[in-house]
MIVEXRO-282740 format. One line per field, with one value per residue (C-alpha): residue number from 1; chain; x, y, z. Coordinates in steps of 0.25 Angstrom, whole numbers, plus 5000, padded with zeros to 4 digits. Example, Ala and Ser with C-alpha at 12.3 -4.5 7.8 and 13.67 -1.06 7.14 Angstrom:
MIVEXRO-282740
nr <- c(1,2)
kette <- c(A,A)
u <- c(5049,5055)
v <- c(4982,4996)
w <- c(5031,5029)
***
This chain:
MIVEXRO-282740
nr <- c(1,2,3,4,5,6,7,8,9,10,11,12,13,14,15,16,17,18,19,20,21,22,23,24,25,26,27,28,29,30,31,32,33,34,35,36,37,38,39,40,41,42,43,44,45,46,47,48,49,50,51,52,53,54,55,56,57,58,59,60,61,62,63,64,65,66,67,68,69,70,71,72,73,74,75,76,77,78,79,80,81,82,83,84,85,86,87,88,89,90,91,92,93,94,95,96,97,98,99,100,101,102,103,104,105,106,107,108,109,110,111,112,113,114,115,116,117,118,119,120,121,122,123,124,125,126,127,128,129,130,131,132,133,134,135,136,137,138,139,140,141,142,143,144,145,146,147,148,149,150,151,152,153,154,155,156,157,158,159,160,161,162,163,164,165,166,167,168,169,170,171,172,173,174,175,176,177,178,179,180,181,182,183,184,185,186,187,188,189,190,191,192,193,194,195,196,197,198,199,200,201,202,203,204,205,206,207,208,209,210,211,212,213,214,215,216,217,218,219,220,221,222,223,224,225,226,227,228,229,230,231,232,233,234,235,236,237,238,239,240,241,242,243,244,245,246,247,248,249,250,251,252,253,254,255,256,257,258,259,260,261,262,263,264,265,266,267,268,269,270,271,272,273,274,275,276,277,278,279,280,281,282,283,284,285,286,287,288,289,290,291,292,293,294,295,296,297,298,299,300,301,302,303,304,305,306,307,308,309,310,311,312,313,314,315,316,317,318,319,320,321,322,323,324,325,326,327,328,329,330,331,332,333,334,335,336,337,338,339,340,341,342,343,344,345,346,347,348,349,350,351,352,353,354,355,356,357,358,359,360,361,362,363,364,365,366,367,368,369,370,371,372,373,374,375,376,377,378,379,380,381,382,383,384,385,386,387,388,389,390,391,392,393,394,395,396,397,398,399,400,401,402,403,404,405,406,407,408,409,410,411,412,413,414,415,416,417,418,419,420,421,422,423,424,425,426,427,428,429,430,431,432,433,434,435,436,437,438)
kette <- c(A,A,A,A,A,A,A,A,A,A,A,A,A,A,A,A,A,A,A,A,A,A,A,A,A,A,A,A,A,A,A,A,A,A,A,A,A,A,A,A,A,A,A,A,A,A,A,A,A,A,A,A,A,A,A,A,A,A,A,A,A,A,A,A,A,A,A,A,A,A,A,A,A,A,A,A,A,A,A,A,A,A,A,A,A,A,A,A,A,A,A,A,A,A,A,A,A,A,A,A,A,A,A,A,A,A,A,A,A,A,A,A,A,A,A,A,A,A,A,A,A,A,A,A,A,A,A,A,A,A,A,A,A,A,A,A,A,A,A,A,A,A,A,A,A,A,A,A,A,A,A,A,A,A,A,A,A,A,A,A,A,A,A,A,A,A,A,A,A,A,A,A,A,A,A,A,A,A,A,A,A,A,A,A,A,A,A,A,A,A,A,A,A,A,A,A,A,A,A,A,A,A,A,A,A,A,A,A,A,A,A,A,A,A,A,A,A,A,A,A,A,A,A,A,A,A,A,A,A,A,A,A,A,A,A,A,A,A,A,A,A,A,A,A,A,A,A,A,A,A,A,A,A,A,A,A,A,A,A,A,A,A,A,A,A,A,A,A,A,A,A,A,A,A,A,A,A,A,A,A,A,A,A,A,A,A,A,A,A,A,A,A,A,A,A,A,A,A,A,A,A,A,A,A,A,A,A,A,A,A,A,A,A,A,A,A,A,A,A,A,A,A,A,A,A,A,A,A,A,A,A,A,A,A,A,A,A,A,A,A,A,A,A,A,A,A,A,A,A,A,A,A,A,A,A,A,A,A,A,A,A,A,A,A,A,A,A,A,A,A,A,A,A,A,A,A,A,A,A,A,A,A,A,A,A,A,A,A,A,A,A,A,A,A,A,A,A,A,A,A,A,A,A,A,A,A,A,A,A,A,A,A,A,A,A,A,A,A,A,A,A,A,A,A,A,A,A,A,A,A,A,A,A,A,A,A,A,A)
u <- c(5061,5068,5067,5068,5070,5058,5059,5057,5046,5039,5040,5034,5022,5018,5020,5009,5000,5002,4991,4982,4967,4969,4965,4972,4967,4968,4980,4989,4986,4996,5008,5006,4996,5005,5016,5030,5041,5035,5043,5035,5028,5040,5041,5044,5045,5058,5064,5059,5061,5049,5054,5069,5076,5077,5083,5083,5068,5063,5057,5066,5055,5055,5065,5062,5074,5075,5061,5059,5045,5039,5026,5019,5007,5001,4990,4984,4973,4968,4957,4951,4942,4934,4933,4922,4925,4914,4908,4898,4888,4890,4902,4916,4917,4930,4934,4946,4952,4962,4970,4978,4988,4997,5007,5018,5029,5040,5051,5065,5078,5086,5097,5090,5076,5065,5051,5041,5027,5018,5004,4996,4982,4976,4963,4957,4945,4937,4931,4920,4917,4918,4913,4925,4935,4944,4955,4966,4977,4988,4998,5009,5021,5032,5046,5058,5068,5081,5089,5102,5097,5084,5072,5058,5047,5034,5023,5008,4999,4985,4978,4964,4962,4951,4949,4952,4941,4950,4958,4955,4946,4939,4924,4916,4913,4908,4915,4930,4931,4940,4951,4957,4970,4979,4992,5003,5016,5029,5041,5055,5067,5078,5091,5102,5112,5105,5092,5081,5068,5057,5045,5032,5018,5007,4993,4983,4968,4959,4946,4936,4926,4912,4911,4899,4891,4879,4879,4879,4890,4895,4903,4917,4920,4921,4935,4940,4952,4965,4976,4989,5002,5015,5026,5041,5050,5064,5074,5087,5097,5105,5112,5110,5096,5092,5083,5076,5062,5053,5040,5030,5017,5005,4992,4979,4966,4956,4943,4937,4922,4917,4901,4892,4890,4902,4914,4927,4939,4949,4961,4976,4986,5001,5011,5024,5033,5047,5055,5066,5069,5080,5087,5095,5104,5094,5089,5079,5072,5062,5055,5046,5039,5031,5023,5009,4998,4989,4977,4966,4953,4945,4932,4931,4923,4936,4946,4960,4969,4983,4988,5001,5006,5018,5024,5034,5040,5051,5058,5066,5075,5077,5084,5087,5075,5064,5058,5049,5042,5033,5025,5017,5009,4999,4992,4979,4971,4958,4945,4936,4923,4916,4916,4928,4940,4951,4958,4972,4977,4987,4994,5005,5011,5021,5027,5037,5044,5053,5061,5059,5067,5072,5060,5050,5045,5036,5028,5019,5012,5002,4997,4986,4980,4970,4961,4957,4946,4945,4930,4931,4933,4944,4948,4959,4964,4974,4981,4991,4996,5006,5013,5023,5030,5038,5046,5047,5056,5058,5044,5035,5031,5021,5014,5004,4998,4988,4982,4972,4965,4956,4949,4941,4936,4925,4920,4924,4913,4906,4892,4883,4882,4897,4901,4908,4922,4926,4927,4927,4936,4944,4950,4960,4967,4975,4983,4992,4999,5008,5016,5023,5032,5042)
v <- c(5000,5010,5012,5026,5032,5033,5048,5050,5040,5047,5060,5052,5047,5061,5066,5056,5061,5075,5071,5069,5068,5062,5048,5036,5028,5013,5012,5022,5016,5005,5012,5025,5022,5017,5026,5025,5023,5009,4997,4990,5003,5011,5009,5023,5028,5033,5045,5059,5073,5072,5059,5060,5062,5076,5072,5086,5088,5075,5073,5068,5060,5054,5043,5032,5023,5017,5022,5035,5041,5051,5057,5067,5075,5080,5091,5093,5103,5104,5104,5092,5097,5084,5076,5066,5066,5060,5053,5064,5070,5084,5087,5090,5093,5099,5100,5105,5094,5093,5080,5077,5065,5061,5050,5042,5035,5027,5018,5013,5018,5005,5002,4989,4984,4994,4996,5007,5011,5022,5027,5039,5045,5055,5062,5070,5080,5086,5099,5101,5086,5080,5066,5064,5065,5053,5047,5038,5031,5020,5013,5004,4996,4988,4983,4979,4969,4968,4955,4958,4965,4958,4965,4960,4970,4969,4980,4982,4993,4998,5010,5016,5025,5031,5029,5041,5044,5051,5038,5029,5017,5023,5022,5035,5036,5049,5044,5040,5025,5019,5009,5000,4994,4984,4980,4970,4968,4960,4960,4954,4959,4950,4955,4947,4955,4963,4955,4959,4951,4957,4948,4955,4952,4962,4961,4972,4973,4984,4987,4998,5006,5010,5020,5030,5030,5039,5041,5026,5017,5007,4996,4994,4981,4974,4981,4975,4966,4960,4962,4953,4954,4946,4952,4948,4959,4955,4966,4966,4978,4978,4991,5000,5005,4998,4986,4976,4972,4960,4960,4949,4951,4943,4950,4946,4954,4948,4955,4952,4957,4955,4958,4946,4943,4951,4945,4946,4954,4945,4943,4938,4945,4943,4954,4953,4966,4969,4982,4991,5000,5010,5021,5030,5036,5045,5052,5041,5031,5022,5009,5001,4988,4982,4969,4962,4957,4945,4946,4936,4937,4927,4931,4925,4937,4946,4943,4941,4953,4954,4968,4976,4982,4992,5001,5012,5023,5033,5045,5055,5066,5076,5085,5083,5092,5085,5071,5066,5052,5044,5032,5022,5010,5000,4989,4982,4986,4982,4990,4998,4994,4981,4971,4977,4968,4978,4989,4992,5005,5014,5026,5036,5047,5058,5067,5078,5082,5094,5099,5114,5116,5105,5108,5110,5099,5100,5089,5087,5074,5069,5055,5047,5034,5024,5012,5003,4994,4979,4980,4992,5007,5017,5027,5038,5047,5059,5065,5077,5085,5096,5097,5105,5100,5110,5104,5115,5106,5092,5092,5101,5099,5106,5101,5106,5097,5097,5085,5083,5070,5067,5053,5049,5037,5026,5015,5001,4990,4987,4984,4996,4996,4997,5011,5019,5023,5038,5045,5059,5064,5077,5081,5092,5091,5102,5099,5106,5098,5101,5089,5089,5077,5074)
w <- c(5004,5011,5026,5032,5046,5055,5056,5041,5040,5051,5042,5030,5039,5043,5028,5024,5035,5030,5019,5031,5027,5014,5017,5010,4998,4998,4988,4995,5009,5011,5006,5014,5025,5036,5043,5038,5048,5052,5046,5036,5032,5029,5014,5007,4993,4988,4995,4990,4993,5002,5010,5010,5024,5031,5045,5049,5047,5053,5067,5077,5084,5098,5103,5112,5112,5098,5095,5087,5088,5078,5082,5072,5070,5057,5057,5043,5038,5024,5014,5007,4995,4993,5006,5000,4985,4977,4988,4990,4981,4987,4979,4984,4999,5005,5019,5028,5035,5047,5049,5062,5060,5072,5069,5077,5071,5079,5075,5080,5075,5076,5066,5063,5064,5065,5072,5069,5071,5067,5070,5064,5064,5055,5058,5047,5050,5038,5044,5034,5034,5048,5043,5035,5047,5047,5056,5050,5056,5055,5064,5059,5066,5060,5062,5054,5058,5051,5049,5043,5030,5030,5036,5042,5043,5050,5050,5055,5053,5054,5048,5048,5036,5027,5012,5004,4994,4985,4982,4971,4974,4986,4990,4988,5003,5010,5023,5024,5023,5034,5031,5042,5037,5044,5038,5041,5034,5035,5026,5025,5017,5014,5008,5002,4994,4984,4985,4994,4996,5003,5007,5013,5018,5021,5025,5027,5031,5025,5032,5027,5034,5028,5016,5016,5004,5002,5017,5020,5026,5015,5020,5014,5020,5007,5006,5018,5015,5019,5009,5010,5002,5001,4993,4990,4984,4978,4977,4970,4972,4959,4963,4976,4977,4964,4965,4956,4963,4961,4969,4971,4979,4983,4988,4993,4995,5004,5007,5020,5019,5006,5005,5003,4989,4984,4977,4985,4980,4986,4978,4977,4969,4965,4960,4954,4952,4947,4946,4951,4962,4958,4965,4956,4966,4973,4960,4955,4963,4957,4959,4949,4950,4939,4939,4939,4949,4947,4956,4957,4964,4973,4967,4952,4948,4949,4937,4940,4938,4932,4934,4931,4944,4946,4957,4953,4960,4955,4963,4957,4963,4952,4962,4977,4980,4971,4970,4960,4964,4955,4959,4950,4955,4949,4956,4960,4972,4979,4975,4985,4978,4981,4970,4963,4964,4963,4954,4948,4955,4947,4953,4949,4957,4955,4967,4967,4980,4981,4993,4992,5005,5015,5023,5012,5003,4991,4985,4973,4968,4958,4956,4948,4952,4945,4949,4938,4944,4941,4940,4931,4933,4935,4945,4944,4954,4953,4965,4966,4977,4982,4996,5003,5016,5025,5037,5048,5057,5061,5068,5060,5045,5036,5024,5014,5003,4992,4986,4975,4972,4960,4958,4946,4939,4938,4947,4948,4945,4957,4963,4962,4977,4979,4984,4973,4972,4974,4961,4956,4968,4968,4981,4985,4999,5005,5018,5027,5037,5050,5054,5068,5071,5082)
***
């Protein structure tokens, strides 16, 4: 894990907000939901052309003693070609949309220890479909305490979001489904010579609002749950920036509002992974973890699951102006449908960043994802996009993006009365964003 300066983390946060209006799916939520720049939530991928430092183009922020404050505002206008997807029988319905997204990131610039906090809001209005208007937001705070080479990190966050119908494993609702997420985490990193041992604990609470099926509110409370995770990561640096990794995790899923007569999907899981983290002198950077998960369910109706899981990431600089980054993941997740114990989620993504000029950055990406449900059924999703970002000066940045999402597949086995999953989805999303930051 590499920590970065608060100014650049603020920029990364507003880059994410540049895709305003594209609500977050369940499996992309935890890694990207909370603002970077907060200790405990500031893990970042390998440096790319898009994310590397350009001090002369960064906002200077406001200073109050040792505290640095970075306010910003994103104003986005665009067109969504399919707001409701297959959730309506009236065919595809598109709408122009306007998103306003203010944010505030602050942190200390001490040489040792760090405290940070961030808050952001995102209001998206669909001009042709006012009923789809939604407001999302999140707030996070954290601290990192240094004890010699060792570090203790504590963090808390809350987020209010809406489920993205274009994502795999989402309910086909004609109204956005709200999600309230609270997260707390703590970790301790202990260094001794070339060895680094990181122990961590995390707990998160997920609460879902109603879906709207055939014009009627349909409770999603059966998805409310508390998720706990404990992990231990052992890292050995056999050469500078080249590490051997061994990871152990214990996870629990505890559903809090199971309907009467329905089997609980509560489970316990244990994961073991091993792999490498390798930096090839700035030309290659790759990380690979491969292992397995054993999951057992409380209800005897659900069979235990043994699954091969993997996490991989590779970043390549073919030239100083171009970066290729590939990611691959395979793990198990909770299912959205009542009566389905879970799924195996697999995703792969390739992105290309190119620095046309110091102020002009180009990006293209494509990805695939698939869900194999334990109860039967498969869903597949495909995404692709293009974007250009033009930094006018330290305080103003423009971006233009186009994203295409496709969702196909069958249903998981579930009771007939259970709301169906979103399928047959095809959406184009064009956005123009003006970012202003101090």
